[in-house]
N, C-alpha and C positions, 0 to 999 in steps of 0.2 A: 158570026162573032164580031162584036163592035171593034173598031180601031182602038188599039191600046192607048193611043194618045187622047182619045175622046171618052174614055170610060169614066163612069161615076161609081165609085166603090164606097160603101158604108161599112164601118166596123161598129157593131152594136154590142156593148158590154154592160151587163146588169151590175148595178152598184150593190156591193156587199150582199150578194144574192141570198146566201143561206140565212144571214141575219134578217134581211128584209122579209123573206118568206115567213120566218118565225114571228116577226113583229106584227104581221097581218093577223095572226091568231092570238097574239098577246099584246093588244094595244096599250095595256097598262105600262108596258116597258118602253113605249115611245119616248125618245129623248133621254133614255137611260143607257149606260154602257152595257153592251151585250157581247158575249163571246160564244160562238157555237163550237162545241167539241165535247169530248168526254172528260169529266172532271178528274180522272186519275192523274197522279203526279207525273207519269211519264207519257201521257197522251199528248197530242199536239193540237194546236188551234186550226180549225177548218175555216173559220171566217170570223171577222170582228167588226163591230160598228166603227164608224170613222172617229169617234172620240177616243176609242181604245187605240186605234191606229196612230192617232196624234201623240199618244203616250208611248209608242214604240211597239205595240202589239201587232204581230203580223202572222199571216198564214204559215203553217208548218213550224211555228215556234213551240217549244215544249210548254204544255199547259201550266206547269209549275212556275215557269218564268213569266208567263203572261199574267197569272194571278198575282205574282209579286209586283208587277208593273201596275196592275189595275185591280186591286183587291176588292173594290166596290162593285165590280162587274157581275152581272147575272150570267151564270153558265147554263147554256141550253144544250142538251144532247141532240145530235143531228137526227133528222128524219129523211133519209135518202129517198125513200119512195115518194114522198111529197115533193121534194125538189125535182125529181125526174118528171113527175106529172106536170108541174108548173113549167118546166123547161119545154116540154112537148107543146104546151099551149102557146108559148112564146114563138117557138119555131114554126108552128102551124100558121100563126098570124103572119110571120115574115113571108111565108110562101103565098099569101094573098096579095103581097106587094110585088113580088118577083119570083119566078121559078128558079132563079140563080141564087140559091142560099147555101152557104157552106158553114155548117155548124162546127165550130172549133172546139168547144167544150160545153159543159152543161149550161153555161150562162153567157156565151158569146158566139157571135156569128158574123161572117162577111156576107154582104148583099151586093150584087151587081145590079144597079137600078138603071143602067144605061137605056135599056129598052122599055122601061116602065114610066119614063117621064112624060110621055104624051098623055097617059091616063092619070097619073098621080101628081104631076107637077115636077119641078126641078128637085135635085137631091136634097136641098135644104128643106123644102116643103115636105118631102118624104120623111126626112129625119124628124121633123116636128110632129108629123102624123104618127110615127112609130112611138115617140116618147109620150105623146098624149094618150095613145091607146094603152100603153103599158101602165101609165099612171092612173087612168080613169077606170079601166076594165080589170086590171090585175093588181092595182094598188102597190106597184113597185116603181123603181126608178131605173133609168138606163142612161148611159153616156154614149155619145155617138161621135165618131170621127169620120170625116168625108175627105176623100182624095181621089186621085186617078189610079192608084194602085193599092194593093193590100198592105204593103209595108208601111207606107205613110199613113194610111187610114188607121191602122192599129196604133201607131205612135200618137196620132191625133186624139183618139178616144182615151188613151191613157192620160193625156194632159187635160182632157175635158172633165175628168172625174173630180168630185162626184156630181152627178146630175147635170152634166153640161153637154155642149155641142161645139166642136171646133171644125172649121172648114179650112183645108189647105188647098188653095187654088194652084193649078199647075205651075203658073209663073212664080209662085211663092214657095215652091217645094224646097229649093236649095236654101233659101233664107230660113225656113222652118227647121230643116235638118241640121244645119251647121251650128245651131245654138245648143245642140244636145250632146251629152257625153257618149262615148262609144258604148258604154255599158247599157244604153237604151236599145241597142240594135239586136235583132234576131241573130242568134249564133255567136253572141259574145257572152260567154259564161265566165266563171272565175279564172279558168286556165287561160283562155284566149285573151281575157282582159289583162292579165298579168303580162302576157307576151307583148301585147300592144303597148302597155305601159313601159316595158323595157325598151321599146323602140321610140319612146317619147310621144306616143299617140294617145291623147286623152279625149279628144273631141271628134265628132263625125267630120267636122271641117278639116281637121288635120289628117284624118284617114283619106278623105277625098283628094287631098293634094299629094298624097304618096303615089309614086309610080306604080301602076298596076303590076308591072313585072316584079317589083320588089315584094309586093304582097303575095304574089303567086309563088315566088321563090321561098318565102318564109312559111306560108300556110297552104300551099297547093291550090286546088280548085276552090277550097273554102275562102282563100284570100281573094280570088277573083270575084266570088259572090259578095263578099263584104265590100269590096271596092265599088261594085255596081250599086249596091244598096246605098252607099255613102253619097252617090250621085243621084239618088232617088229613082233608080232604074229597077223595076220589079215587074217582069212580064208574066208572072203567074196568073192564071185564070181562077175565078171562083169555082171550086170543085163541088158539084152538087151530089156526088156519089160517095162522099165521105161517110163511113159507117163506124160505129163503135165496135171494136174487135173483142173487147173483154170488159168485164165489170168485176171490180175487186173491192175487198174490205179488209181492214187490218185492225189489230188491237195491240197496244203496248201495255204490259202488265205493270202495276205499281211496284212489284217486286219480282225478281226472277223466279220462274216456275219450272219444276221438274215433274210434278204430279200429273200423270197422263190423264187422269179423270178431269182435272181442272182444265187442261188444254182441250180435251174433247168437248167440254161444256162450252168453251169459248168458240170452238169451231161451229157448234150448233147455232150459236147466236149470229156468227158471221154469215153462215149459210142462210139463215132466216132473212137477214138484211139483203143479201144478194138476190135471193128468190123474189123478194118484194120488188127490187129494182128491175129484175128481168121482166116480171109481169107488167110493171108500170110502163116499161119501154116497148112492150110487145116483142120481146126477144126470147130465144131459147138457146141454151148452151150445149155444145157437143163435147166439151172437155172441162175438167176441173183441175185447178192447180192449188198446191199448198206451199206456203212460205213460212220458214222459221228463221228467226234471228236469235242467236245464242247470246249468253251473257258477255262473251268476249267480242260481240258485235260482228262475228262472222255469220254468214247466212247460207241457207240451203233451200232449194226449191224442188218440188216433185209435181208431176202432173200425170193425168191419165185421160184417155178417150172414153166416151160413153157410146154404147151401141146405138142409142137414139137420142136426139136433142131433148132437153127438158127445161122447164121453168119452175120446177118444184123445189121449194126450200128444203124439204126433207131429203130429196134425192141428192141435191148439191151437198148438204151437210154429211150425208152418209158416205159419199165418196171421199170427202175431205178427211173424215175420221179414219176411213180405211187406209188412206195414204199415210196418216200419222202412225197408225198401228204398225205399218210395215217398216217404220223407221225406229221403233222401239227395240231395245232400251236406248234412251237418249244419252248421248255422250256428255252433255252438260245441260244446265238449266236454260230456259227459254225466256227472253225478254219481250219478243214480239211474235205474233202469229197472224197469218193472213190467208185468205181464201180468194181464189179468182175463178170466175166463170169464163171460159174461153171458147173461141170459134163460134161466135154468135150468129144466129140466123133467125128468120121469121118463123115463129112456132107453127104456123099453119102448113109449113113445108115439111114438117117431119115429126112432130110429137106423136108418139105411139101410145095409145091407151093401154094400160096394163091390165092383165087378166086378174091381178090381185085386187080384190075388193077393198082391202085396207088402203092400198096406195091410191086408188081412185077416190076414196073418201077423204084422204089426206089432202090431195090436190084441190078438191072441192072446198074443204075447210079453209085452205089457204086463200082461195079466191074470195070466199065470203069475208074473211078477215080483211082482205084488201079493200073490199067495197065499204066495210064499216069504217076503216081508217080514212078513206076518201071523204065519206059523208061527215065524219066526226073526227077531224084531224087530231084533237087533243086526247082522244080516247081509243087509240089503236089497240088491236088485239095481238097477243103473242102466245107461243106455246106455254102451257101451264108450268112446265119445269123451270121457266125463266122467272117465275114469281119467287123462287127460293132466293135467299140472300146470296149475292154473287161473291165467290171466293176471290181473294187477292193473290 
């Protein structure tokens, strides 16, 4: 492992990833405001083009609020299986640059290129190579931050957006960090931010000048970590074994629902989406979880283990529906429902073929539908029952 002081870490973050993937297939919308998400009034924004962001639209914002801010935007429903496939292409390319790749989410990763510079050139040359490949081969854009550790590289890529590159040389680390607010730091959410504000700490520079003992006294070990980060100290290595532990999908209804048939219909849709994502990522699930959020915003979750791993949409849906039926009659109406595939593994390690010929035909039909969706992204197949008008 390379000396920590001499490392070269890249943080690569795709720009407006979901939107960018959609625009590849709908070039007529280039330079137009676009929001990815379900158009229901209480659904949320998954991704937005940068002109929408400039008007205040952001991820996780209620769709109704986003539409009010940008009524002229085109709303595109998400295609998670396509995003997963493109993400795999990106990550596979990263691994041709260096074996030290840590995927952080579907559209971002850390790369330790310290040992790759003899073959590919310095970190800046590598970053240019990655950005050129993403643009020319995948028709997407990526922003890159370069530093000697993960914390600073991540902050650099954030400031490089959109479609930019920022290098923070080791000797410029303090200068770069101390101009930023503490809210930019890992581990500083709303609650911690309020506590720091109460101490008169607004910037990373102010945090760095605080005695570490005071930070530990106030925040415990988290305070020690924050103090080290404020000085640009982050000794974490790029972890190449990071694996997705679950895949989930949720839906917020336009109006509260208590009709079990409507809830079951939505669980089938969510199970279908999750199965597509499992197969696209080459994973199988050994457990299924159900999430309900009631009209008073309280929530409940249930889960169950399966005897053998599966990547079948029908099987995932069936277990989710059975979990729901065990909770009926419902105490109140439901505003949100979610399904999660848990305890993921490689399917070749354990999917057991069923003796039921109908189940075998269902799984084969799902795989054929996946192949058609991949070849013709705008004309994906789905179960026939989904063609009926969706109830609200």
